[in-house]
Wavefront OBJ file of the C-alpha trace (Angstrom):
o trace
v 90.538 77.374 74.972
v 88.563 77.123 71.758
v 85.531 78.983 73.286
v 88.137 81.787 74.627
v 89.722 82.187 71.120
v 86.244 82.751 69.820
v 85.282 85.209 72.358
v 88.518 87.049 71.658
v 87.747 87.150 67.914
v 84.280 88.448 68.455
v 85.690 91.304 70.591
v 87.996 92.042 67.644
v 85.361 92.075 65.090
v 83.041 94.260 67.422
v 86.100 96.961 67.537
v 86.555 96.649 63.679
v 82.811 97.223 63.305
v 82.751 100.165 65.401
v 85.696 101.753 63.617
v 83.981 101.238 60.245
v 80.921 102.735 61.605
v 82.672 105.841 62.680
v 84.679 106.192 59.430
v 83.913 109.478 57.527
v 84.640 110.409 53.753
v 85.608 113.755 54.677
v 89.459 114.521 54.340
v 90.930 114.509 58.080
v 94.221 115.208 59.307
v 96.039 114.956 62.638
v 97.642 117.272 64.848
v 99.816 115.608 67.709
v 102.787 116.192 69.910
v 103.916 116.647 73.526
v 102.701 119.043 76.160
v 105.441 120.241 78.895
v 106.012 122.604 81.656
v 107.652 125.724 80.211
v 109.775 126.253 83.473
v 110.747 122.807 84.251
v 110.472 120.632 80.925
v 108.447 118.100 82.908
v 105.866 116.180 80.794
v 102.300 116.929 81.829
v 99.790 114.231 82.175
v 96.039 114.666 81.628
v 96.299 118.018 79.778
v 93.028 118.984 77.923
v 93.194 119.695 74.238
v 90.041 120.690 72.551
v 88.031 122.991 70.422
v 86.526 125.738 72.612
v 82.656 125.543 72.329
v 82.560 121.952 71.498
v 82.902 118.445 72.914
v 85.678 117.540 70.589
v 89.028 116.933 72.479
v 91.500 114.584 73.960
v 94.115 114.505 76.983
v 97.532 113.829 77.227
v 98.734 110.302 78.168
v 101.178 109.100 80.792
v 104.050 110.639 78.895
v 102.454 114.127 77.803
v 101.671 112.927 74.227
v 98.343 113.616 72.654
v 96.935 113.195 69.169
v 93.726 114.724 67.917
v 92.274 113.896 64.533
v 90.149 116.624 62.840
v 88.650 117.547 59.563
v 90.661 119.516 57.016
v 90.751 123.169 57.462
v 91.498 125.725 60.112
v 90.701 124.989 63.818
v 91.468 126.909 67.130
v 92.661 124.520 69.797
v 92.800 125.251 73.350
v 95.370 123.702 75.996
v 94.317 123.825 79.646
v 95.376 122.531 82.916
v 94.762 123.388 86.458
v 97.268 125.715 87.764
v 98.554 126.760 84.195
v 97.554 129.618 82.085
v 95.460 128.656 79.038
v 97.058 128.518 75.741
v 95.157 128.905 72.461
v 96.858 128.099 69.196
v 95.295 128.278 65.510
v 96.357 125.378 63.296
v 95.527 125.319 59.549
v 95.252 121.424 58.802
v 96.304 120.710 55.267
v 98.425 117.762 56.345
v 99.282 115.958 59.541
v 101.164 118.468 61.972
v 103.520 118.141 64.781
v 102.798 120.683 67.601
v 104.616 120.573 70.907
v 103.483 122.973 73.537
v 104.907 124.476 76.577
v 102.507 125.711 79.164
v 103.470 128.493 81.595
v 102.275 128.260 85.339
v 99.456 130.709 86.056
v 99.244 133.317 88.777
v 97.342 131.618 91.802
v 95.007 134.434 91.754
v 93.391 133.498 88.162
v 90.387 131.696 89.227
v 89.259 131.202 85.746
v 92.163 129.133 85.330
v 91.801 126.965 88.302
v 87.996 126.563 87.462
v 88.505 125.537 83.809
v 91.795 124.037 83.869
v 91.017 120.272 84.315
v 87.443 120.205 82.747
v 88.245 117.480 80.197
v 89.502 115.246 83.023
v 86.564 115.621 85.429
v 84.624 112.528 86.115
v 81.534 113.433 84.050
v 83.858 113.737 80.893
v 85.818 110.506 81.302
v 84.814 106.880 80.572
v 86.617 105.625 83.549
v 84.672 104.480 86.740
v 85.968 104.117 90.310
v 88.979 106.162 89.591
v 90.756 108.818 91.633
v 93.529 111.027 90.266
v 95.734 112.802 92.918
v 98.139 115.490 92.318
v 101.118 115.688 94.591
v 100.225 119.386 95.377
v 96.974 118.071 96.560
v 98.662 115.439 98.772
v 101.084 117.882 100.404
v 98.020 119.828 101.754
v 96.965 117.047 104.062
v 98.163 116.592 107.835
v 99.891 113.327 108.513
v 102.216 111.450 110.899
v 105.019 113.660 112.048
v 104.195 116.149 109.481
v 105.465 114.144 106.780
v 103.483 113.852 103.359
v 102.639 110.171 102.566
v 100.988 108.774 99.518
v 99.244 105.806 101.162
v 97.860 107.668 103.946
v 96.212 109.964 101.381
v 94.722 107.267 99.442
v 93.028 105.851 102.555
v 90.893 108.877 102.761
v 89.266 108.068 99.492
v 85.894 105.921 99.376
v 86.335 102.244 99.251
v 89.565 102.301 100.857
v 90.508 101.261 104.336
v 93.035 99.207 106.699
v 92.648 96.969 109.855
v 94.193 99.941 111.951
v 97.102 102.278 112.476
v 100.468 100.660 111.513
v 98.811 98.159 109.065
v 101.301 97.313 106.284
v 98.813 97.333 103.433
v 95.332 98.808 102.604
v 92.229 96.973 101.485
v 89.931 98.142 98.537
v 86.296 97.071 98.124
v 86.847 93.890 100.169
v 90.116 92.786 98.732
v 93.072 91.571 100.589
v 96.239 93.629 100.895
v 97.885 91.413 98.127
v 95.303 92.026 95.715
v 96.501 95.655 94.974
v 98.828 96.096 92.022
v 101.243 98.862 93.059
v 103.228 100.215 90.355
v 106.174 102.810 90.403
v 107.042 103.648 86.998
v 105.443 100.598 85.887
v 107.463 98.345 87.938
v 105.352 96.333 90.637
v 106.168 97.019 94.388
v 105.434 94.144 96.773
v 105.841 96.022 100.185
v 104.619 99.728 99.927
v 105.439 100.649 103.504
v 108.129 101.619 105.941
v 108.472 101.058 109.622
v 105.768 98.544 109.603
v 103.155 100.731 107.945
v 103.639 104.179 109.345
v 105.240 105.539 106.168
v 105.047 104.887 102.504
v 108.127 103.843 100.373
v 107.277 106.824 97.912
v 109.318 109.862 98.302
v 106.752 112.796 97.674
v 109.679 114.892 96.258
v 110.075 112.429 93.348
v 106.448 111.666 92.779
v 104.482 113.446 89.910
v 100.885 111.931 89.894
v 98.831 109.159 91.301
v 95.981 107.173 89.777
v 93.912 104.777 92.105
v 91.481 102.415 90.038
v 89.086 100.572 91.999
v 86.852 99.045 89.453
v 86.158 99.032 85.701
v 89.846 98.326 85.110
v 91.140 99.041 81.558
v 92.301 95.900 79.789
v 95.793 96.991 79.973
v 95.966 96.271 83.818
v 95.912 92.583 84.986
v 97.542 90.379 87.755
v 95.571 91.601 90.700
v 91.991 91.866 91.639
v 91.245 94.706 93.866
v 92.856 97.778 92.655
v 95.589 99.302 90.703
v 97.827 102.254 92.311
v 99.692 103.697 89.431
v 102.449 106.181 90.655
v 104.429 108.220 88.009
v 107.714 109.717 88.940
v 108.991 113.190 87.789
v 111.116 113.176 84.959
v 113.584 115.970 86.288
v 113.839 119.572 85.477
v 115.577 119.974 82.149
v 116.139 123.686 82.379
v 117.979 124.141 85.459
v 119.599 122.618 88.654
v 117.292 122.471 91.701
v 117.151 121.175 95.181
v 114.196 120.069 97.265
v 114.140 118.511 100.739
v 112.920 118.607 104.197
v 114.204 117.945 107.870
v 111.744 116.566 110.387
v 111.265 114.569 113.630
v 111.791 111.339 112.096
v 113.593 111.521 108.779
v 115.154 113.929 106.641
v 114.922 113.868 102.695
v 116.847 115.524 99.829
v 116.034 115.645 96.054
v 118.480 116.799 93.218
v 117.239 117.328 89.592
v 118.526 119.108 86.811
v 119.540 118.862 83.055
v 121.946 116.620 81.512
v 121.652 118.514 78.284
v 119.196 121.581 78.271
v 115.796 120.681 76.846
v 117.243 117.113 75.863
v 117.743 115.144 78.934
v 117.415 115.358 82.806
v 117.838 113.542 85.975
v 116.267 113.411 89.429
v 117.670 111.617 92.556
v 115.945 111.590 95.867
v 116.824 110.050 99.132
v 115.454 109.612 102.627
v 117.030 108.486 105.862
v 115.227 108.043 109.268
v 117.257 108.781 112.387
v 115.267 107.471 115.235
v 118.285 105.220 116.180
v 120.735 108.042 116.445
v 118.066 109.838 118.736
v 117.703 106.818 121.029
v 121.502 105.829 121.419
v 122.353 108.305 124.179
v 119.540 106.388 126.143
v 120.162 102.770 125.481
v 122.586 100.818 127.752
v 123.783 97.279 128.298
v 122.357 94.620 125.730
v 120.179 97.361 124.003
v 123.119 99.507 123.345
v 123.445 98.532 119.813
v 119.781 98.707 118.790
v 118.976 99.533 115.244
v 115.801 101.286 114.070
v 115.895 103.008 110.802
v 114.900 103.021 107.201
v 116.403 104.615 104.065
v 115.330 104.758 100.286
v 116.830 106.001 97.225
v 114.779 107.109 94.202
v 116.347 107.774 90.779
v 115.273 108.599 87.215
v 117.074 109.862 83.944
v 115.579 110.491 80.641
v 116.613 111.207 77.246
v 114.863 112.735 74.420
v 116.615 111.106 71.552
v 115.018 112.878 68.751
v 111.281 114.098 67.931
v 110.207 110.664 67.723
v 112.046 108.768 70.447
v 112.629 109.010 74.189
v 114.233 106.781 76.789
v 113.498 106.795 80.573
v 115.313 104.839 83.173
v 113.977 104.594 86.639
v 115.255 102.954 89.785
v 114.142 102.539 93.548
v 116.087 101.002 96.469
v 114.764 100.933 99.988
v 115.289 99.006 103.049
v 113.935 98.974 106.787
v 116.433 97.835 109.663
v 115.158 96.663 113.005
v 117.713 95.225 115.616
v 117.425 94.644 119.251
v 120.872 94.596 120.543
v 122.802 91.803 119.528
v 119.830 89.267 120.065
v 117.469 90.019 117.057
v 117.704 91.673 113.624
v 115.063 92.133 110.932
v 115.441 93.743 107.813
v 113.344 94.021 104.340
v 113.422 96.048 101.450
v 112.387 96.526 97.765
v 114.453 96.991 94.764
v 113.233 97.975 91.534
v 114.194 99.130 88.028
v 112.528 100.010 84.671
v 113.599 101.047 81.287
v 110.886 102.615 78.883
v 111.016 103.480 75.429
v 108.609 105.787 73.764
v 108.299 105.762 69.870
v 106.179 107.509 67.577
v 105.523 105.709 64.644
v 103.267 108.402 63.071
v 100.863 111.171 64.295
v 98.357 108.449 65.226
v 100.390 105.538 66.509
v 102.282 105.540 69.945
v 104.435 102.878 71.580
v 105.739 102.543 75.045
v 108.022 99.601 75.657
v 108.746 98.852 79.201
v 111.042 96.215 80.657
v 111.412 96.129 84.453
v 113.273 94.141 87.322
v 111.621 93.914 90.748
v 112.866 92.133 93.936
v 111.583 91.966 97.337
v 113.633 90.361 100.172
v 113.678 89.964 104.021
v 115.947 88.573 106.672
v 115.237 87.485 110.186
v 117.917 86.521 112.563
v 118.117 85.591 116.240
v 121.142 85.008 118.516
v 121.518 83.996 122.111
v 124.077 83.153 124.356
v 122.941 80.784 127.008
v 126.126 80.965 128.698
v 129.882 81.549 128.002
v 130.286 78.162 126.194
v 126.917 77.626 124.387
v 126.099 79.906 121.468
v 122.655 79.647 119.427
v 121.762 81.410 116.399
v 118.882 81.268 113.655
v 118.547 82.983 110.230
v 115.521 83.012 107.786
v 115.706 84.678 104.371
v 113.223 84.897 101.769
v 112.662 86.787 98.392
v 110.552 87.192 95.278
v 112.155 88.356 91.948
v 110.405 88.957 88.669
v 111.652 90.301 85.329
v 108.665 91.731 82.860
v 108.368 93.224 79.380
v 105.338 95.120 78.153
v 105.134 96.674 74.577
v 101.834 98.827 74.882
v 100.367 100.506 71.717
v 98.004 103.501 71.464
v 96.387 104.146 68.124
v 94.391 107.508 67.853
v 92.100 106.726 65.050
v 90.189 109.838 65.218
v 88.650 112.236 68.015
v 85.923 109.611 68.865
v 88.045 106.466 68.568
v 91.174 105.274 70.478
v 92.602 101.806 70.585
v 94.850 100.351 72.983
v 96.488 97.044 72.616
v 99.689 95.254 73.629
v 101.319 92.187 75.275
v 102.687 91.346 78.680
v 105.109 89.001 79.973
v 106.516 88.235 83.667
v 108.839 85.554 84.724
v 108.841 84.991 88.580
v 111.328 83.359 90.992
v 109.853 82.589 94.281
v 112.458 81.802 97.156
v 109.970 81.071 99.993
v 112.415 80.626 102.674
v 115.712 79.298 103.992
v 116.349 78.657 107.564
v 119.665 78.045 109.159
v 120.137 77.278 113.029
v 123.364 76.641 114.706
v 124.138 75.541 118.338
v 127.873 75.405 118.962
v 129.277 73.272 116.166
v 125.796 71.702 115.439
v 124.429 73.233 112.084
v 120.957 72.535 110.606
v 119.191 73.937 107.496
v 115.685 73.949 106.218
v 115.111 74.985 102.743
v 111.565 75.491 101.146
v 112.274 74.698 97.400
v 112.183 77.615 94.886
v 109.240 78.038 92.509
v 108.895 79.550 89.157
v 106.320 80.718 86.975
v 105.482 82.587 83.864
v 102.677 85.085 83.284
v 101.581 86.240 79.981
v 98.919 88.415 78.777
v 97.334 90.080 75.618
v 95.001 92.826 75.444
v 92.887 94.880 73.363
v 90.836 97.862 74.263
v 88.671 100.336 72.387
v 87.440 103.812 73.594
v 84.517 104.961 71.449
v 82.704 108.251 71.751
v 79.284 107.745 70.073
v 77.746 111.379 69.752
v 77.973 113.992 72.520
v 76.429 112.059 75.190
v 77.384 108.446 75.027
v 80.789 106.867 75.249
v 81.932 103.177 75.748
v 85.306 101.488 76.691
v 85.334 97.786 76.003
v 88.077 95.398 75.884
v 89.446 91.911 76.662
v 92.427 90.670 78.186
v 93.708 86.971 77.569
v 95.886 86.008 80.438
v 97.795 82.819 81.429
v 100.301 81.367 83.854
v 102.451 78.621 83.643
v 103.761 77.019 87.058
v 107.174 75.706 86.094
v 110.372 73.668 87.104
v 113.026 73.366 88.519
v 110.571 72.754 91.321
v 108.632 70.013 93.190
v 104.996 69.375 92.787
v 103.127 67.934 95.858
v 99.993 65.889 95.561
v 97.696 65.433 98.628
v 94.704 63.335 99.232
v 91.070 64.942 99.719
v 90.503 65.072 103.377
v 87.594 66.753 105.471
v 87.535 70.547 104.861
v 89.577 72.462 107.483
v 91.588 69.227 108.226
v 95.292 69.254 107.322
v 95.708 67.202 103.900
v 97.576 64.069 103.799
v 100.623 63.929 101.540
v 100.408 61.034 98.853
v 103.136 62.053 96.377
v 105.567 64.529 95.069
v 107.345 64.883 91.891
v 110.450 66.780 90.782
v 110.250 68.693 87.386
v 113.189 69.987 85.560
v 113.962 73.517 84.776
v 111.511 74.938 82.224
v 109.204 71.856 82.387
v 105.361 72.842 82.971
v 103.923 71.650 86.267
v 100.485 73.430 85.951
v 98.965 76.124 83.676
v 95.965 78.333 83.732
v 94.240 80.618 81.054
v 91.426 83.012 81.745
v 89.597 85.445 79.459
v 88.918 88.766 81.213
v 86.322 91.050 79.771
v 86.211 94.541 80.626
v 83.451 97.312 79.966
v 82.771 100.791 80.979
v 80.077 102.922 79.429
v 78.952 106.721 80.192
v 75.966 108.559 79.391
v 75.765 112.244 79.767
v 72.360 113.399 81.191
v 73.455 117.114 80.539
v 76.471 119.290 80.741
v 76.793 118.803 84.523
v 75.994 115.322 85.184
v 76.521 111.610 83.937
v 75.788 108.131 84.743
v 78.283 105.386 84.423
v 78.370 101.595 84.729
v 81.163 99.021 84.365
v 81.920 95.372 84.662
v 85.395 93.755 84.893
v 86.868 90.261 85.524
v 90.318 90.012 86.832
v 92.438 86.787 87.406
v 95.351 86.854 89.986
v 98.175 84.279 89.901
v 99.887 84.917 93.162
v 99.100 85.080 96.705
v 100.636 86.459 99.895
v 100.389 83.849 102.716
v 99.475 85.582 105.965
v 97.110 84.432 108.765
v 97.409 87.778 110.542
v 94.973 90.660 110.537
v 97.388 92.533 108.073
v 100.306 91.511 106.058
v 103.680 91.670 107.621
v 107.112 92.216 105.936
v 107.872 88.436 106.701
v 104.888 86.941 105.013
v 105.464 84.520 102.100
v 104.637 85.123 98.503
v 103.628 82.110 96.429
v 102.415 81.542 92.816
v 99.460 79.307 91.755
v 100.385 75.822 91.462
v 98.763 72.302 91.026
v 97.274 72.603 94.252
v 96.553 76.496 94.566
v 94.161 78.026 92.110
v 94.227 81.503 90.655
v 91.952 84.243 92.321
v 89.016 85.202 89.897
v 87.147 88.319 90.694
v 83.860 89.829 88.928
v 82.986 93.272 89.759
v 79.919 95.345 88.802
v 79.885 99.117 89.213
v 77.287 101.943 88.685
v 77.490 105.602 89.378
v 76.011 109.139 89.060
v 78.578 111.945 88.555
v 77.771 115.558 89.069
v 80.143 118.522 88.316
v 78.848 121.947 89.257
v 78.986 124.845 86.810
v 82.340 126.375 86.556
v 83.707 123.214 88.066
v 83.375 124.685 91.735
v 82.826 121.284 92.985
v 81.975 117.707 92.080
v 79.994 114.936 93.744
v 79.708 111.103 92.883
v 77.846 108.078 94.227
v 78.708 104.587 93.174
v 77.533 101.327 94.074
v 79.443 98.082 93.637
v 78.951 94.290 93.989
v 82.061 91.976 93.782
v 82.363 88.364 93.830
v 85.754 86.483 94.670
v 86.605 82.907 93.971
v 89.467 80.828 95.223
v 90.671 83.242 97.644
v 93.439 81.738 100.063
v 92.178 80.807 103.658
v 94.015 78.704 106.360
v 93.137 75.761 108.619
v 92.988 76.443 112.203
v 96.583 76.410 113.782
v 97.946 76.440 110.076
v 101.906 76.307 109.992
v 103.249 79.118 107.454
v 106.701 79.413 108.712
v 109.325 77.306 106.717
v 106.740 74.730 105.825
v 107.617 72.738 102.753
v 104.239 71.267 102.734
v 102.459 74.612 103.295
v 99.699 73.848 100.668
v 98.249 71.148 103.022
v 97.147 73.737 105.270
v 95.633 76.135 102.547
v 91.851 76.109 101.910
v 90.056 77.669 98.852
v 87.265 80.274 99.980
v 84.804 82.397 98.129
v 84.075 85.940 98.942
v 81.647 88.792 98.220
v 81.768 92.566 99.015
v 79.244 95.286 97.880
v 78.734 98.836 99.027
v 77.908 102.430 98.384
v 80.610 104.951 98.137
v 79.749 108.911 98.226
v 82.345 111.567 97.286
v 82.233 115.315 97.276
v 85.297 117.207 96.345
v 86.132 121.110 96.125
v 89.235 122.172 94.718
v 88.282 125.951 93.991
v 88.949 128.935 96.371
v 90.567 129.280 99.617
v 88.975 126.355 101.246
v 89.297 123.025 99.532
v 89.240 119.352 100.362
v 86.781 116.416 100.013
v 84.353 114.323 102.084
v 84.175 110.510 101.648
v 81.618 108.019 102.848
v 81.823 104.379 102.427
v 78.793 102.047 103.467
v 79.930 98.356 102.721
v 80.172 94.715 103.650
v 82.773 91.993 102.924
v 82.226 88.508 103.774
v 84.083 85.198 103.121
v 82.950 81.439 102.936
v 85.221 78.802 103.608
v 84.523 75.007 103.609
v 85.539 73.398 106.898
v 85.496 76.865 108.696
v 82.903 78.882 110.801
v 80.378 75.924 110.282
v 80.434 76.544 106.567
v 78.548 79.764 106.746
v 79.574 83.372 105.475
v 81.568 85.270 107.932
v 82.830 88.746 108.107
v 86.428 89.447 106.671
v 89.005 90.743 109.280
v 88.866 94.236 107.483
v 85.309 94.592 107.226
v 84.208 98.071 108.130
v 80.520 98.995 107.467
v 80.835 102.644 107.895
v 84.016 104.495 106.836
v 84.007 108.427 106.924
v 86.945 110.815 105.860
v 86.572 114.583 106.091
v 89.810 116.386 104.516
v 89.934 120.160 104.620
v 92.746 122.691 103.592
v 92.241 126.406 104.059
v 94.407 129.059 102.900
v 94.633 132.286 105.148
v 96.837 133.962 103.119
v 99.655 133.042 100.437
v 101.950 132.238 103.190
v 99.649 130.465 105.759
v 97.447 127.459 105.582
v 95.694 125.116 107.795
v 94.904 121.321 107.139
v 92.565 118.924 108.953
v 91.709 115.200 108.527
v 89.110 113.430 110.617
v 88.473 109.712 110.138
v 85.711 107.474 111.458
v 85.328 103.900 110.814
v 83.462 100.853 112.283
v 85.540 98.520 114.463
v 87.149 95.515 112.714
v 85.900 92.192 113.341
v 87.757 89.697 115.719
v 87.457 86.161 116.932
v 86.726 85.879 120.762
v 86.250 82.874 122.911
v 82.837 82.411 124.358
v 83.716 79.905 127.069
v 86.774 78.522 128.882
v 88.359 75.426 130.020
v 89.744 75.211 133.564
v 93.087 73.326 134.306
v 94.946 73.577 137.187
v 93.925 77.027 137.956
v 94.583 78.139 134.342
v 92.056 79.065 131.824
v 91.922 77.903 128.309
v 89.801 79.924 126.092
v 87.412 77.975 124.050
v 85.012 79.029 121.203
v 82.034 76.758 121.345
v 80.386 77.925 118.073
v 83.671 77.830 116.083
v 82.461 80.832 114.328
v 85.207 83.233 113.016
v 84.995 87.057 113.678
v 82.143 86.863 116.139
v 82.896 90.095 117.556
v 83.392 93.690 116.576
v 85.939 96.022 118.159
v 84.928 99.484 119.053
v 84.856 102.280 116.539
v 88.055 103.980 115.128
v 88.339 107.752 114.948
v 90.829 110.130 114.920
v 91.748 114.034 114.128
v 95.009 115.167 112.624
v 95.657 119.012 112.124
v 98.653 120.658 110.568
v 99.964 124.396 110.030
v 102.001 125.512 107.164
v 103.804 128.647 107.294
v 105.830 129.771 104.117
v 108.892 132.036 104.820
v 109.749 135.027 102.539
v 111.423 133.869 99.196
v 114.940 134.727 98.945
v 115.970 134.779 95.270
v 115.556 131.138 94.145
v 115.361 129.741 97.980
v 111.888 128.979 99.087
v 111.266 127.607 102.576
v 108.211 126.424 104.861
v 107.537 125.110 108.386
v 105.000 122.298 108.832
v 103.620 121.963 112.392
v 101.267 118.948 112.764
v 99.382 117.115 115.556
v 98.561 113.491 114.884
v 95.796 112.064 116.952
v 94.881 115.355 118.425
v 92.376 114.163 121.109
v 94.757 111.137 122.003
v 92.245 108.440 121.100
v 93.348 105.038 121.977
v 92.062 103.162 118.924
v 92.082 99.315 119.407
v 94.167 97.442 116.951
v 92.887 94.226 118.656
v 91.889 92.855 122.009
v 93.192 89.931 123.865
v 92.552 88.039 127.120
v 94.702 86.895 129.812
v 94.937 85.939 133.586
v 96.304 88.530 135.796
v 99.708 87.626 136.271
v 99.570 88.641 140.011
v 96.286 86.895 140.636
v 95.605 83.825 138.574
v 91.806 84.011 139.742
v 91.432 87.197 137.994
v 90.832 87.617 134.127
v 91.297 90.823 132.248
v 90.980 91.968 128.780
v 93.881 93.884 127.072
v 93.406 96.443 124.311
v 96.409 96.785 122.184
v 96.698 100.335 120.774
v 99.394 101.133 118.302
v 99.170 104.811 119.020
v 97.330 106.061 122.006
v 98.539 109.673 122.609
v 98.948 112.759 120.642
v 102.087 112.909 118.417
v 103.671 116.434 117.550
v 105.659 117.022 114.515
v 107.723 119.714 112.936
v 109.161 119.664 109.503
v 111.299 122.345 107.454
v 110.698 121.944 103.695
v 112.863 123.790 101.201
v 113.313 124.299 97.473
v 115.831 125.826 95.592
l 1 2 3 4 5 6 7 8 9 10 11 12 13 14 15 16 17 18 19 20 21 22 23 24 25 26 27 28 29 30 31 32 33 34 35 36 37 38 39 40 41 42 43 44 45 46 47 48 49 50 51 52 53 54 55 56 57 58 59 60 61 62 63 64 65 66 67 68 69 70 71 72 73 74 75 76 77 78 79 80 81 82 83 84 85 86 87 88 89 90 91 92 93 94 95 96 97 98 99 100 101 102 103 104 105 106 107 108 109 110 111 112 113 114 115 116 117 118 119 120 121 122 123 124 125 126 127 128 129 130 131 132 133 134 135 136 137 138 139 140 141 142 143 144 145 146 147 148 149 150 151 152 153 154 155 156 157 158 159 160 161 162 163 164 165 166 167 168 169 170 171 172 173 174 175 176 177 178 179 180 181 182 183 184 185 186 187 188 189 190 191 192 193 194 195 196 197 198 199 200 201 202 203 204 205 206 207 208 209 210 211 212 213 214 215 216 217 218 219 220 221 222 223 224 225 226 227 228 229 230 231 232 233 234 235 236 237 238 239 240 241 242 243 244 245 246 247 248 249 250 251 252 253 254 255 256 257 258 259 260 261 262 263 264 265 266 267 268 269 270 271 272 273 274 275 276 277 278 279 280 281 282 283 284 285 286 287 288 289 290 291 292 293 294 295 296 297 298 299 300 301 302 303 304 305 306 307 308 309 310 311 312 313 314 315 316 317 318 319 320 321 322 323 324 325 326 327 328 329 330 331 332 333 334 335 336 337 338 339 340 341 342 343 344 345 346 347 348 349 350 351 352 353 354 355 356 357 358 359 360 361 362 363 364 365 366 367 368 369 370 371 372 373 374 375 376 377 378 379 380 381 382 383 384 385 386 387 388 389 390 391 392 393 394 395 396 397 398 399 400 401 402 403 404 405 406 407 408 409 410 411 412 413 414 415 416 417 418 419 420 421 422 423 424 425 426 427 428 429 430 431 432 433 434 435 436 437 438 439 440 441 442 443 444 445 446 447 448 449 450 451 452 453 454 455 456 457 458 459 460 461 462 463 464 465 466 467 468 469 470 471 472 473 474 475 476 477 478 479 480 481 482 483 484 485 486 487 488 489 490 491 492 493 494 495 496 497 498 499 500 501 502 503 504 505 506 507 508 509 510 511 512 513 514 515 516 517 518 519 520 521 522 523 524 525 526 527 528 529 530 531 532 533 534 535 536 537 538 539 540 541 542 543 544 545 546 547 548 549 550 551 552 553 554 555 556 557 558 559 560 561 562 563 564 565 566 567 568 569 570 571 572 573 574 575 576 577 578 579 580 581 582 583 584 585 586 587 588 589 590 591 592 593 594 595 596 597 598 599 600 601 602 603 604 605 606 607 608 609 610 611 612 613 614 615 616 617 618 619 620 621 622 623 624 625 626 627 628 629 630 631 632 633 634 635 636 637 638 639 640 641 642 643 644 645 646 647 648 649 650 651 652 653 654 655 656 657 658 659 660 661 662 663 664 665 666 667 668 669 670 671 672 673 674 675 676 677 678 679 680 681 682 683 684 685 686 687 688 689 690 691 692 693 694 695 696 697 698 699 700 701 702 703 704 705 706 707 708 709 710 711 712 713 714 715 716 717 718 719 720 721 722 723 724 725 726 727 728 729 730 731 732 733 734 735 736 737 738 739 740 741 742 743 744 745 746 747 748 749 750 751 752 753 754 755 756 757 758 759 760 761 762 763 764 765 766 767 768 769 770 771 772 773 774 775 776 777 778 779 780 781 782 783 784 785 786 787 788 789 790 791
């Protein structure tokens, strides 16, 4: 810890030295305030504020706040954002001034607004690397399953992001597992981000304002995961007038209501969805399947209060659940609950505080019943959940136009309930309980953005994180064995509540730097180290809703990842299109792997079946985007490799990860024929995923037993994946305040039967015949129709 403290002090001294070097004797004052939509009162994120003709400027933060320090005197400032008419203001700085701005939406025909509206936020002007920003308006242009807008399907079209196949319940970023993505909804973590086993996301598009996906070069503010950060911000709600938004589709319907509680001072938004596949199937189900349940629902809500000019309060919440039931025999349900309270406080024109407290719970239940006969009844039920409480004070100090300081603290307390299983047969009752685990994760961070002249910029910082595995719980101690063999238990010890069982601390340095070659191009480099103190236990290709979350313990170490990134970014004159090329190299230490035939279900000694692996991933990501004109969209291509090495497995050699896809192509196009009609298309191509197949067999009493003589994992690759989706949107005539549109979609246009996996079996009618079975989640064209409305 002494070396860690010294490193932290060195970073602080470097920051102070940079600030001293940038100090100027000339009198300077600060103009600050909020920027909001004039029609709805929504705060606007990423608004560009600057002096025309210069590189001096800033952008609004996640709450619409900005601060810009300038020399004393008169200055012309321009506020610009895509889709809004630019606003110019002349300010005479003889003292610090508060200037709140409302931007009016521009006529869609004004190309100059579209072209220049987001220049400050273009990749060549920001210090961030591996960052993709998506506006909900962009997402709504894409075709998707059943015509429904979906956040997760959209980010899977970006470079560096893929999945193991259709219906996967998570996504993979630059060789990371699904549990290595930090998914935030108004700063509250979300542990399962999908409905219906991966086909839809839990994020209601009617309640989403904007989305940031960070794949590398993480700012020091973020921690706890090692692959990516998906930061989703909800709408605040219209504080000017009441409004309705919704849609009616094949699978589910949705409705959002928003409006002012007190005009200009407070507002709310409530958005709900409910699928009705179970209702549609009911007339066709008979007998034991008559009471089958198959649906999901979610409710998203937010209220905010502008207490005074220096204080704002936001309260957000989410509740969602999936229910699957097959008659009276089986019932599976899972869901998320999140809540966050955020307080914004402006100490002065330069110092901004956001204090967040949050609660998150993810739980599932699995139950089976069977009536062997009229006298014997059997039933089994398994429940599990994870609960955490967190607090995060985050400060931003706007020193001047060239220097911004971010610093803060974070703390999260976890309770893991891995599983409780109960079974009953007549009057006989038994129970298996995997004991609860508790942990406290803490962090302090410091981050400095420094623009050195007109060409060079750097963002560097450090995050000091730690985790304490605490009681009340049981610590298990195992003897070392041959790698790949289940460990032998030698002792176990009970720890009282609050007692430390094991603790870990890491210093996580972060660095991003940018050099502008000219006004249209720039190069960037980044390095980040990230520690992760929890794991999702899953030995399937993709995590499932009933997988188990576990913290690091005295046996399970934190995962540590180092990532290097370099890229070239080009922005065409007039912002007509942008191009980027990034390369990355990533090493991963202490990833979890499993012995062959590992037992993960209700296993109190599950750590005996876990292995510590190391991983590596590297690749090239190409991205071209056009967001001006009648035809817009993007093309992404990823060339990558992700591998793992686990002692005791695959002859101790490197083997391919299950989600390794060397080639991944996405083409996303949207074309507007007129103000009322538009076409969307999405084509994806990806290499097949690796799989482990037997290369030999043992024969026993006319039955074949598959056998892998090489013991190598993922020794085969499935055939390539590709699919085309189309959508057509037709907007009806506006009737006073009522706006409506029809969305017609075709998913998997040419009915491609992509293989999720392949398995082998003997022909049930002739045991002498062997056959390979391709499992396709979707193997036909799926039409969809949705009517969207806004009032």
